[in-house]
C-alpha positions as MATLAB code, in Angstrom:
seq = 'MSEGKSWEPLRRELDRWQATGRVARFWLRDDDAVAPTQDLETLLALTGTHDIPLTLAVIPALTGEALAARLAEEAAVAVAVHGWSHTNYAGRERKKQELGSERPADVVLGELRDGFRLLQRLHPARFVPVLVPPWNRIDAALIPALPEIGFSALSVYGRAKPGGRVRLLNTHVDIIDWHGTRGGRGEEELVAELVAELRDRFAGSDEPIGLLTHHLVHDAAAWDFLSALLAATGRHPAVRWSPAPALLDA';
ca = [
      73.504   55.646   55.097;
      70.636   56.746   52.432;
      68.497   59.534   53.823;
      65.110   57.937   51.858;
      62.769   57.560   54.621;
      62.083   53.719   53.461;
      65.629   52.954   54.885;
      65.043   54.139   57.960;
      63.882   50.461   59.357;
      67.155   49.469   58.947;
      69.590   52.275   60.254;
      67.385   51.312   63.173;
      68.058   47.414   63.126;
      71.842   48.379   62.782;
      72.086   50.913   65.487;
      70.779   48.047   67.734;
      73.217   45.805   66.880;
      75.896   48.535   66.701;
      74.751   49.477   70.285;
      75.001   45.859   71.408;
      78.720   45.281   69.526;
      77.105   42.752   67.711;
      78.112   42.770   63.653;
      75.902   41.275   60.925;
      77.665   38.853   59.089;
      76.020   38.853   55.022;
      77.569   37.630   51.171;
      76.384   38.963   47.339;
      75.991   36.038   45.142;
      74.910   36.993   41.498;
      73.947   34.703   39.116;
      74.230   34.358   35.494;
      77.413   35.307   34.444;
      78.841   33.620   31.424;
      81.306   36.813   29.339;
      82.474   40.466   30.091;
      79.412   42.227   28.899;
      79.138   46.707   30.563;
      76.543   44.681   33.209;
      79.363   43.054   34.313;
      81.380   46.165   34.177;
      78.539   47.783   36.228;
      78.705   45.432   38.890;
      82.221   44.689   39.627;
      83.428   48.270   39.792;
      79.977   49.011   42.238;
      82.021   46.473   44.459;
      85.106   47.600   43.722;
      84.193   50.904   45.394;
      82.285   49.741   48.764;
      84.832   46.754   48.382;
      82.503   44.103   49.052;
      83.114   40.296   48.028;
      81.270   38.872   45.070;
      80.564   35.102   44.221;
      79.809   35.265   40.752;
      77.527   32.264   40.168;
      78.769   30.973   36.550;
      77.292   29.255   33.721;
      80.465   26.375   32.459;
      78.875   25.460   28.898;
      78.820   28.691   28.087;
      81.374   30.313   29.592;
      85.111   30.580   28.272;
      88.089   32.882   28.258;
      87.436   35.795   27.846;
      86.024   36.127   31.590;
      88.329   34.102   33.331;
      90.915   36.919   31.636;
      88.441   39.889   32.852;
      88.158   38.129   36.378;
      92.023   36.769   36.621;
      93.309   40.418   38.784;
      90.328   40.166   40.741;
      90.836   39.234   43.861;
      87.862   39.956   45.435;
      85.556   37.930   43.596;
      85.201   34.362   43.541;
      83.620   31.801   41.024;
      80.865   29.210   41.872;
      79.232   27.008   39.147;
      75.917   27.462   37.886;
      74.565   24.341   36.976;
      75.683   22.946   33.491;
      73.626   24.909   30.507;
      71.479   26.333   32.662;
      68.815   24.305   30.872;
      65.017   23.670   31.989;
      64.564   19.089   31.356;
      61.154   20.082   33.672;
      57.681   20.214   32.238;
      55.815   23.205   30.774;
      53.079   22.649   33.731;
      56.247   22.747   36.444;
      58.601   24.490   38.050;
      62.015   25.843   35.702;
      64.245   22.937   36.942;
      68.192   21.541   35.485;
      69.151   20.039   37.919;
      65.901   17.569   38.082;
      64.551   13.792   38.583;
      63.640   13.948   34.329;
      66.602   13.005   33.247;
      69.634   10.343   35.380;
      71.154   10.926   37.628;
      74.818    9.833   36.546;
      74.102   12.410   33.609;
      73.385   15.338   35.419;
      76.115   15.030   37.840;
      78.645   14.244   34.860;
      77.254   17.162   33.575;
      78.181   19.184   36.822;
      81.676   17.328   36.993;
      82.542   18.274   33.802;
      81.167   22.245   34.945;
      83.085   22.412   38.641;
      86.379   20.478   36.401;
      86.413   23.149   33.680;
      85.230   26.581   36.344;
      88.339   24.929   38.240;
      90.671   25.671   35.298;
      89.905   28.701   34.113;
      89.991   30.047   37.599;
      91.986   28.385   39.354;
      92.717   31.674   41.839;
      88.980   32.467   41.710;
      87.311   28.747   41.917;
      85.682   27.941   45.079;
      83.462   24.491   45.336;
      80.248   25.166   45.594;
      77.408   24.556   43.157;
      74.378   26.983   42.595;
      71.692   25.140   40.916;
      69.520   27.144   37.714;
      66.343   28.804   39.630;
      67.949   27.552   43.168;
      66.143   24.107   42.457;
      68.153   20.340   42.720;
      66.404   17.167   42.661;
      67.190   16.004   47.012;
      68.117   12.456   45.815;
      71.496   14.486   44.233;
      72.687   15.560   46.719;
      74.522   13.162   48.757;
      76.619   12.326   45.569;
      77.592   16.282   45.288;
      80.936   16.080   47.821;
      82.133   12.954   45.291;
      82.534   15.170   42.980;
      84.579   18.257   44.833;
      81.710   19.966   45.756;
      81.691   20.686   49.620;
      78.442   23.429   48.946;
      75.199   23.758   47.649;
      73.826   27.602   47.281;
      70.492   27.921   47.002;
      66.924   30.079   48.588;
      66.198   30.728   52.087;
      66.731   29.339   55.478;
      69.020   26.812   55.256;
      67.445   23.579   57.780;
      69.517   21.834   59.312;
      70.583   18.508   59.082;
      71.715   18.152   55.713;
      74.604   16.382   54.596;
      75.915   19.254   52.734;
      76.652   22.176   53.270;
      74.477   25.352   52.522;
      75.120   28.569   51.932;
      71.994   30.770   50.944;
      70.773   33.735   49.987;
      67.722   35.271   51.364;
      66.863   38.511   49.963;
      66.072   38.798   46.038;
      66.406   41.979   44.560;
      64.429   41.100   41.491;
      60.859   41.252   40.665;
      60.553   38.010   39.023;
      56.308   37.039   38.482;
      56.008   41.327   38.252;
      58.214   43.937   35.770;
      61.101   41.637   35.676;
      63.447   43.903   37.413;
      64.356   45.488   40.462;
      62.006   45.245   43.257;
      60.592   47.777   45.706;
      62.790   49.113   47.922;
      60.717   49.422   51.201;
      59.987   45.605   50.339;
      63.944   44.880   49.852;
      64.008   46.658   53.307;
      61.924   45.251   55.343;
      62.967   41.893   53.967;
      66.402   43.051   54.910;
      65.282   43.741   58.170;
      63.452   40.553   58.788;
      66.562   38.100   58.784;
      68.868   41.333   60.787;
      66.121   40.253   63.266;
      66.655   36.539   62.914;
      69.902   36.954   63.499;
      69.670   38.230   66.090;
      67.250   36.083   68.042;
      70.403   33.486   67.269;
      70.439   31.718   63.973;
      74.320   32.559   63.122;
      73.447   31.471   59.268;
      75.008   34.729   57.044;
      72.376   36.824   54.710;
      72.811   36.226   51.059;
      71.948   38.745   48.703;
      70.914   37.583   45.440;
      71.316   39.462   42.236;
      70.776   39.083   38.825;
      74.190   41.233   37.149;
      72.533   40.768   33.176;
      68.787   41.754   34.004;
      69.383   44.879   35.820;
      67.110   47.371   35.591;
      67.668   51.402   37.369;
      65.359   50.440   40.675;
      67.560   47.091   41.036;
      71.339   48.789   40.262;
      69.717   52.231   42.216;
      68.606   49.583   45.320;
      72.267   47.674   44.968;
      74.531   50.542   44.833;
      72.324   52.740   48.275;
      72.905   49.718   50.171;
      76.525   48.574   49.854;
      76.295   52.056   50.142;
      74.293   51.664   53.888;
      76.710   49.165   55.144;
      80.194   48.732   53.153;
      81.982   50.164   56.200;
      78.962   50.231   58.598;
      80.534   48.907   61.840;
      77.971   46.471   62.673;
      78.040   45.086   58.905;
      80.251   42.141   57.516;
      80.426   41.273   54.014;
      82.141   38.557   53.586;
      83.859   36.118   50.656;
      82.488   33.121   49.986;
      85.825   30.894   50.058;
      85.503   32.860   54.127;
      82.188   31.720   55.301;
      83.208   28.184   53.732;
      85.986   27.895   56.085;
      84.281   29.681   58.956;
];
C-alpha cells in the first residue's frame, strides 16, 4: 500500500479485516463512455495491470461500433446502460436529470428500451442489464417498469435502501470534485470515505462498496488516486474487486 500518511487509516482498517479473516467486496463503475479515447486506454491499462474488473456505463445514443470493437476482447469489462443521450430535461433551478418527470413516462421508457437493445447488440459478451441513470437520478415512478424492459438492476449513488422493487447495485465513493475543481478530490477525504464505507460493512451491511469514476474528466490527481487505490487493494487479502455480473448473481 502507498506509504503516504493519508493512506494509514485505510491500511489500518484493512488490517482489521484481514485479522478477522473477512473480505470486503468492491466494484468499479466508470460513467459516460462513448468511444475509444486515450483516457479510456489509460483506464483500461490501469484496471488491466491490477486485474480489476470494470463496469463502463455507456451512453447509447452517442456510441457505436468503434467502442464495441475496442471492448470486444476486454473480458474483464462489463457494459451497462447510461440512460439514453445524457440530456438534461430539468429546469435551470432543478438538479440535472434525464430520467425525470418532465417528459411522458412512455417516452422515457421507450428510450431506455432502445438503449438496452442497442448496447445488448453492440456488446453481446460484455452487456449487463443494469441501468445507470445520468447524474444518478431517476423519477421513482419509472422504477417499477424497468424489469418489463429487461433491466435486472439499477445503479445510482449512495447506500441502498431496502425494500425496493428493483435490485440496487450502487456506488458510494466518487473521486471527482464536481462542485469545486471538477478534477480529482483530495486523497485524505477519499480515504476517509472509503474507511467509513468499510466500517459500515464490517458492522454488518453486505452491500458491495462501489467506486465511481469518470475517465473523460480525470486530471492528474484523479488518475494518481485511482492508481494508488488499485495498487493498494488489487491483491490485498481483505479486498475482492468483483465484476458486476457476479454481484448480480450473488
